C-alpha positions in Angstrom: -41.2 82.4 88.7 -40.6 83.4 85.3 -42.4 87.5 84.4 -44.0 88.2 81.7 -42.9 91.2 79.5 -39.1 89.5 81.9 -35.7 89.9 79.3 -32.9 88.2 79.8 -29.2 88.3 79.3 -27.4 86.1 76.6 -24.3 84.7 78.6 -21.2 82.9 77.0 -19.8 81.1 78.9 -16.0 79.6 78.0 -13.3 77.5 80.8 -15.5 78.4 83.8 -16.6 82.7 82.8 -19.4 84.1 82.2 -18.9 87.4 79.9 -22.4 89.0 78.5 -22.4 89.5 74.7 -24.7 92.2 74.5 -27.3 91.0 73.0 -30.7 91.1 74.9 -33.3 88.8 74.4 -37.3 88.5 75.8 -39.2 86.0 77.0 -40.7 84.1 74.6 -37.4 84.0 73.1 -36.2 81.0 75.7 -39.5 80.0 76.6 -39.1 76.2 77.2 -35.3 76.6 76.8 -33.1 74.9 79.8 -30.5 77.0 78.9 -32.6 80.2 80.7 -31.9 81.1 84.6 -33.1 83.4 87.1 -30.1 83.4 89.3 -26.4 83.1 88.7 -26.1 80.5 91.7 -28.5 78.2 89.0 -26.4 79.4 86.0 -23.6 78.4 87.9 -25.5 75.0 88.4 -26.1 74.5 84.6 -22.8 75.0 83.5 -21.3 72.4 85.5 -24.0 70.2 85.0 -23.6 70.9 80.9 -19.7 72.5 80.5 -19.4 75.8 78.3 -22.1 77.0 76.3 -24.6 80.0 75.4 -26.6 80.7 78.2 -30.3 83.0 79.1 -30.2 85.1 82.3 -32.4 87.1 83.9 -31.1 90.8 83.4 -31.9 91.5 87.2 -29.6 88.8 87.9 -26.5 90.2 87.3 -24.6 91.6 89.3 -24.0 95.3 88.6 -20.9 97.0 86.9 -19.3 94.0 86.1 -18.6 92.3 82.9 -17.6 88.9 84.0 -18.2 86.2 86.5 -16.0 83.3 87.6 -18.5 81.0 88.4 -16.0 77.4 88.5 -14.2 78.5 92.3 -11.3 76.5 93.1 -10.8 74.9 96.3 -8.7 76.1 98.8 -7.8 73.5 101.3 -8.5 74.5 104.9 -4.9 74.4 106.8 
């Protein structure tokens, strides 16, 4: 649920790696946008479905002290 006054981070995804751009926007800017995400798992699903691009992630959803996140984990076979 989107809260009033909530802030979103602008996230650029390229080749499955998400990085913060440093821009922060408010709820009214991303309202109704399909690029807005409330969690990293929602961001991962959208990137897998729609591909690379610019997305908006709720500020409290980005892990602290993290510059980039790999959203596409490689499958490792079980022995």
